[in-house]
C-alpha positions in Angstrom: 71.4 34.0 6.0 73.5 32.4 3.2 74.8 29.8 5.7 71.2 29.0 6.8 70.1 28.4 3.2 73.1 26.1 2.6 72.2 24.2 5.8 68.6 23.7 4.7 69.6 22.6 1.2 72.1 20.1 2.7 69.5 18.8 5.2 67.0 18.3 2.4 69.6 16.4 0.3 70.4 14.1 3.2 66.8 13.3 3.8 66.2 12.6 0.1 69.2 10.3 -0.1 68.0 8.3 2.9 64.6 7.8 1.3 62.8 10.0 3.8 59.6 11.9 2.8 59.0 15.4 3.9 55.5 15.9 5.4 52.9 16.4 2.8 50.1 19.0 2.9 46.5 17.6 3.1 45.2 16.8 -0.3 42.6 19.3 -1.7 39.2 18.1 -2.7 38.8 17.0 -6.3 37.0 19.5 -8.6 33.3 19.0 -8.9 32.6 16.6 -11.8 31.2 18.4 -14.9 30.2 17.1 -18.3 32.9 19.1 -20.1 35.9 18.4 -17.8 35.6 15.8 -15.1 34.2 12.3 -14.5 32.9 11.2 -11.2 35.8 9.2 -9.7 34.6 6.4 -7.4 36.6 4.1 -5.1 34.8 0.8 -5.1 35.4 -2.8 -3.8 34.3 -6.0 -5.4 31.3 -7.7 -3.7 27.9 -9.2 -4.5 26.1 -6.2 -3.2 28.4 -3.5 -4.6 30.3 -4.3 -7.8 30.9 -7.5 -9.7 31.1 -8.8 -13.2 28.8 -11.5 -14.4 30.0 -14.2 -16.8 29.1 -12.1 -19.8 31.4 -9.3 -18.5 28.5 -6.9 -17.5 29.1 -5.0 -14.3 26.4 -5.3 -11.7 25.6 -4.5 -8.1 23.0 -2.5 -6.4 25.5 0.2 -5.3 27.1 0.3 -8.8 23.7 0.9 -10.3 22.9 3.6 -7.8 26.2 5.4 -8.6 25.4 5.2 -12.3 22.0 6.8 -11.6 23.7 9.6 -9.6 26.3 10.2 -12.3 23.5 10.4 -14.9 21.8 13.0 -12.7 25.0 15.0 -12.7 25.4 14.5 -16.5 28.9 13.0 -16.1 30.7 9.7 -16.7 32.0 7.5 -14.0 35.6 6.3 -13.5 35.8 3.3 -11.0 39.0 2.6 -9.0 38.7 -0.9 -7.7 40.5 -1.2 -4.4 40.4 -3.5 -1.4 38.3 -2.5 1.6 41.4 -1.9 3.6 42.6 0.7 1.0 39.5 2.8 0.9 40.1 5.2 3.7 43.7 6.1 2.9 42.9 6.4 -0.9 40.0 8.7 -0.2 42.1 10.8 2.2 44.8 11.0 -0.5 42.3 12.7 -2.8 42.2 9.9 -5.3 38.4 9.9 -5.7 35.3 11.9 -5.1 33.6 9.3 -3.0 33.9 5.7 -1.8 31.3 3.0 -2.3 31.8 -0.5 -0.7 28.8 -1.3 1.5 30.4 1.0 4.1 29.1 1.7 7.6 29.1 5.2 9.2 32.7 6.4 9.5 34.2 5.9 13.0 35.8 9.3 12.7 33.3 12.2 13.0 35.4 14.4 10.7 34.7 12.0 7.8 31.7 13.0 5.7 29.1 10.6 4.4 25.7 10.5 2.8 22.5 9.7 4.6 21.9 5.9 5.0 21.1 4.2 1.7 20.0 0.9 3.3 20.0 -0.8 6.7 21.4 -4.3 7.2 22.7 -6.5 10.0 25.5 -9.0 10.5 24.2 -12.5 10.6 25.7 -15.9 11.4 24.8 -18.8 9.1 25.5 -22.5 9.6 24.6 -25.9 8.2 21.0 -26.9 8.9 22.2 -30.1 10.6 23.8 -28.0 13.4 21.9 -26.8 16.4 21.0 -23.2 16.0 22.5 -20.6 18.4 20.2 -18.7 20.7 22.6 -16.0 22.1 26.1 -14.8 21.7 27.4 -16.6 24.8 27.1 -19.8 22.8 29.9 -18.6 20.6 32.4 -19.5 23.3 34.9 -22.0 21.9 33.3 -21.7 18.4 35.1 -20.7 15.1 33.5 -18.2 12.8 34.7 -17.3 9.2 34.3 -13.9 7.6 35.5 -12.2 4.4 38.7 -10.2 4.7 37.9 -6.5 4.9 34.2 -7.0 5.6 32.0 -5.3 8.1 31.3 -8.7 9.6 35.0 -9.3 10.2 35.2 -6.0 12.1 32.1 -7.0 14.1 33.6 -10.3 15.1 36.9 -8.9 16.1 35.1 -6.4 18.4 33.0 -9.3 19.8 36.1 -11.3 20.4 37.1 -8.7 23.1 34.0 -9.8 25.0 34.4 -13.5 24.2 38.1 -14.2 24.2 37.8 -17.9 23.3 35.8 -17.0 20.1 38.0 -18.0 17.2 37.7 -15.6 14.2 39.1 -16.7 10.8 39.7 -14.1 8.2 38.9 -15.6 4.8 41.4 -14.2 2.2 41.5 -16.9 -0.5 38.2 -16.2 -2.3 34.9 -14.4 -2.5 31.5 -14.7 -0.9 30.7 -17.7 -3.0 33.9 -19.4 -2.0 33.0 -18.9 1.6 29.5 -20.4 0.9 31.2 -23.4 -0.7 33.2 -24.0 2.5 30.0 -24.1 4.5 28.3 -26.4 2.0 31.2 -28.9 2.3 31.2 -28.6 6.1 34.7 -27.1 6.0 33.4 -24.1 8.0 31.2 -24.3 11.1 29.8 -20.7 11.2 30.0 -17.9 8.7 29.2 -14.2 9.2 27.5 -12.5 6.2 25.3 -9.5 5.6 21.6 -10.1 6.2 20.7 -9.0 2.7 22.7 -11.9 1.3 21.0 -14.7 3.3 18.3 -15.4 0.7 20.8 -15.3 -2.1 23.1 -17.7 -0.2 20.2 -20.1 0.3 19.9 -20.4 -3.5 23.4 -21.9 -3.7 23.6 -23.7 -0.3 20.0 -24.7 0.5 21.2 -26.7 3.5 22.2 -23.5 5.4 20.2 -21.7 8.1 20.5 -18.2 9.6 21.2 -18.7 13.2 22.0 -15.5 15.1 22.2 -11.7 14.5 25.3 -10.0 15.7 24.0 -6.8 17.2 21.9 -4.0 15.8 21.3 -3.0 12.2 24.0 -0.9 10.4 23.4 1.9 8.0 25.1 1.6 4.6 26.5 5.0 3.4 28.9 6.5 0.8 32.1 8.1 2.2 33.3 11.5 0.8 36.4 12.0 3.1 37.2 14.7 5.6 37.4 17.5 3.1 35.0 16.7 0.3 33.8 19.1 -2.4 31.0 20.9 -0.6 28.7 20.9 -3.6 29.2 17.2 -4.3 28.4 16.3 -0.7 25.2 18.3 -0.9 24.2 16.8 -4.3 25.1 13.2 -3.2 23.1 13.6 0.1 20.1 15.0 -1.7 20.3 12.2 -4.3 20.2 9.5 -1.7 17.3 11.1 0.1 15.4 11.4 -3.2 16.2 7.8 -4.2 14.5 6.7 -1.0 11.3 8.7 -1.8 10.9 8.4 -5.6 11.2 4.6 -5.8 14.7 4.5 -7.4 16.2 2.5 -4.6 13.1 0.3 -4.2 13.4 -0.7 -7.9 17.0 -1.6 -7.5 16.3 -3.7 -4.4 13.6 -5.5 -6.4 16.0 -6.1 -9.3 18.6 -7.8 -7.1 16.5 -9.3 -4.2 12.8 -9.2 -5.2 12.8 -12.8 -6.6 15.0 -14.6 -4.2 12.4 -15.1 -1.5 10.0 -17.1 -3.6 11.5 -20.6 -3.7 11.3 -22.8 -0.7 14.3 -24.9 0.5 12.7 -28.1 -0.9 12.3 -26.5 -4.3 16.0 -25.5 -4.4 17.2 -29.0 -3.3 15.0 -30.7 -5.9 16.3 -28.3 -8.6 20.0 -28.9 -7.7 19.4 -32.6 -7.8 17.9 -32.4 -11.3 20.8 -30.3 -12.5 23.0 -33.3 -11.6 20.8 -36.1 -12.9 18.5 -34.7 -15.7 20.1 -31.6 -17.2 23.2 -33.4 -18.7 20.8 -35.3 -21.1 19.0 -32.1 -22.1 21.9 -29.6 -22.2 22.7 -30.0 -25.9 19.2 -29.1 -26.9 19.2 -25.9 -24.8 22.6 -25.0 -26.2 21.4 -25.6 -29.7 18.4 -23.3 -29.1 20.8 -20.6 -27.8 22.9 -20.8 -31.0 19.8 -20.2 -33.1 18.0 -17.6 -31.0 20.8 -15.9 -29.1 19.1 -16.5 -25.7 21.3 -17.7 -22.9 20.8 -21.5 -22.8 20.5 -21.4 -19.0 17.5 -19.0 -19.2 15.8 -21.4 -21.7 16.6 -24.3 -19.3 15.1 -22.3 -16.4 11.9 -21.7 -18.3 11.6 -25.3 -19.2 12.2 -26.4 -15.7 9.5 -24.1 -14.3 7.1 -25.3 -17.0 7.6 -29.0 -16.9 10.3 -29.9 -14.4 12.3 -31.0 -17.5 9.7 -33.7 -18.3 9.5 -34.0 -22.2 6.1 -35.7 -21.9 4.5 -33.3 -19.5 0.8 -32.6 -20.2 -1.6 -30.3 -18.3 -5.4 -30.7 -18.0 -5.8 -27.8 -20.4 -3.9 -29.5 -23.2 -0.5 -27.7 -23.1 2.2 -30.3 -23.6 5.9 -31.0 -23.8 9.0 -29.7 -22.0 8.1 -26.1 -22.8 4.3 -26.7 -22.4 3.2 -25.4 -25.7 -0.4 -25.1 -26.7 -1.4 -26.9 -30.0 -2.2 -23.5 -31.6 1.1 -21.9 -30.6 3.0 -25.0 -31.7 1.4 -24.9 -35.2 2.2 -21.2 -35.6 5.8 -21.8 -34.5 6.2 -24.8 -36.9 6.6 -27.3 -34.1 5.3 -30.6 -35.5 5.6 -32.7 -32.3 5.3 -31.0 -29.0 6.7 -34.1 -27.2 9.9 -33.9 -29.2 12.5 -32.3 -26.9 14.4 -30.5 -29.6 11.4 -29.1 -31.3 9.7 -28.0 -28.1 12.8 -26.3 -26.7 13.5 -24.5 -29.9 9.9 -23.5 -30.4 9.7 -22.1 -26.9 12.9 -20.1 -27.3 11.7 -18.6 -30.6 8.5 -17.6 -28.9 10.4 -15.8 -26.2 12.2 -13.8 -28.8 8.9 -12.9 -30.5 7.5 -11.7 -27.2 10.7 -9.7 -26.5 10.5 -8.0 -29.9 6.8 -7.1 -29.1 7.9 -5.0 -26.1 8.2 -1.2 -26.6 11.4 0.1 -27.9 12.2 1.9 -24.7 12.1 -1.2 -22.5 15.6 -2.0 -21.4 17.0 -5.3 -20.2 16.5 -7.1 -17.9 13.0 -5.8 -17.8 12.4 -6.7 -21.5 13.0 -10.4 -20.7 11.0 -10.4 -17.5 8.0 -8.8 -19.3 8.3 -11.2 -22.2 8.1 -14.1 -19.8 5.0 -12.7 -18.2 3.5 -12.5 -21.7 4.6 -16.1 -22.3 2.5 -17.1 -19.4 -0.8 -15.2 -19.9 -0.5 -14.5 -23.6 0.2 -11.3 -25.5 -3.4 -10.2 -25.6 -3.8 -10.3 -21.8 -0.4 -8.8 -21.4 -1.3 -5.8 -23.6 -4.4 -5.4 -21.5 -2.1 -5.2 -18.4 -0.1 -2.5 -20.1 -3.2 -0.5 -20.8 -4.3 -0.9 -17.2 -0.9 0.2 -16.0 -1.2 3.4 -18.0 -4.7 4.0 -16.6 -3.6 3.7 -13.0 -0.4 5.7 -13.4 2.1 2.8 -13.4 5.0 2.4 -15.8 4.3 -0.4 -18.3 8.0 -0.6 -19.3 9.2 -1.6 -15.8 8.9 -5.1 -14.3 8.9 -3.6 -10.8 5.7 -1.7 -11.7 4.0 -4.5 -13.7 4.5 -6.9 -10.8 1.7 -5.1 -9.0 -0.4 -4.5 -12.1 -0.7 -8.0 -13.4 -2.5 -9.5 -10.4 -5.2 -6.9 -10.9 -6.3 -8.7 -14.0 -8.1 -11.2 -11.8 -10.2 -8.6 -10.1 -13.6 -7.8 -11.6 -13.4 -4.1 -11.2 -10.4 -4.1 -13.4 -10.9 -6.9 -16.0 -14.5 -6.0 -16.6 -13.4 -2.8 -18.4 -10.8 -4.6 -20.5 -11.7 -6.4 -23.8 -9.4 -9.4 -23.0 -11.3 -10.3 -19.9 -10.0 -12.0 -16.7 -6.5 -13.4 -16.5 -4.4 -15.0 -13.7 -1.8 -12.2 -13.7 -0.6 -13.2 -10.3 0.5 -16.6 -11.7 2.5 -14.8 -14.3 4.4 -12.8 -11.6 5.2 -16.1 -9.8 6.4 -17.7 -13.0 8.8 -14.8 -13.8 10.2 -14.6 -10.2 10.7 -18.4 -10.0 12.4 -18.5 -13.4 14.7 -15.7 -12.3 15.7 -17.7 -9.3 16.3 -20.9 -11.3 18.3 -18.9 -13.8 20.5 -17.4 -11.0 21.2 -20.9 -9.7 22.1 -22.2 -13.2 24.4 -19.3 -13.8 26.3 -20.2 -10.7 26.4 -23.9 -11.4 26.8 -24.1 -15.2 29.3 -22.4 -17.6 28.1 -20.1 -20.3 28.4 -20.9 -24.0 29.6 -18.2 -26.4 26.4 -16.6 -27.7 26.0 -16.2 -31.4 23.6 -13.8 -33.0 20.3 -15.1 -34.3 20.9 -17.1 -37.5 17.4 -17.4 -38.8 14.7 -14.8 -39.5 12.2 -14.1 -36.7 8.9 -15.8 -37.1 6.1 -13.3 -37.6 3.3 -13.0 -35.0 0.0 -13.7 -36.7 -2.4 -11.6 -34.8 -2.0 -10.4 -31.3 -5.1 -11.6 -29.5 -5.5 -13.4 -26.2 -5.8 -16.8 -28.0 -2.1 -16.9 -28.9 -0.6 -18.1 -25.6 1.4 -21.0 -24.2 -0.5 -21.6 -21.0 -4.1 -22.2 -20.2 
């Protein structure tokens, strides 16, 4: 027996010296996250649908926001471990996290546990509009398709390559989704495979693209929990996803990220990109100056001005609103704007007014809803907007959520609703279109124009004299 122990010790020492690793036992599931002891640990990959930082450093993404909502339900914090898509399965199996979130398909291995489907999407080919569209997959013979490294689309293409051997698949490793779009815009790529939910967003940045062919059936998007997850966490996560589908949580997130991108037509985007190059450079200093005084991102102010006047300082409507921000005479007087056709005065007056309207929102209205609701009020006036809030409460809608107010505002044009409101009829549907278009213009500017460092407001807010329907910027 003593000799056997010596032999085993010697063998272990030899293996260690050679750098060999003895087999490891499977990793046990992490403890259930609790407020007192454990955060929810999440493996996540960067991507425009999942997890990304905007130019102000805020973390965004529809899946990120959904994880945050789940953690809030559990009453715990979240610790994100950002990994590449290729590292997710091994990291999860090594017990490094509770779950993995990266726009993931159903696991190929049936022993891997996952939540019910959060969303459904397809893999789509996009190409330049000047190219002839594809009608079926056989037309991919001899063609070259680019896809992001580690993406579901790359896996789809590699599988398709077995059916079509002369299909050339290029794995794009040198950048992100927007870098891939830039290649398409410059005609450096013929065909690109992307997720169907990104097509409208892509069109905002490369309006010359067209979606040309779907690569197979739709795919469910799920969260992975590994082969031996914490049983309680699997049950809670699955129940959360089911409930998010039913109670509107997911619908609100979809609207936040995708609800506005379907509004602009291709011609609108092309015209806007052209004016960014030709007109904006002359106006930029005035937008930046307004940001330094009001604290509002200059690109948002510019987006509002473009929607109002197409950046025409002398714009005038039949109802008498004038200038680049289309101010009424009454509103201009109350804001101290002496000349509505003066670019600097009009831009600063409009930005100040946005801040006033944001401050008039209820204390529990969070961003970005606070801004979108203020923009709706900018269009129809605070009196009509207050009436819309009253109507929202009457019909059981949430007056603090833009997602809810989008369906309430158009009701202000229907007699059965506006006849019971003191403010009377209003074109609430026009306010919804204004907000959604401004959101799209702002997204495009954020992608095309750098941010200026934002200073806090350096002047006192202008008081709002009265709150009736007469104080408004538009008609």
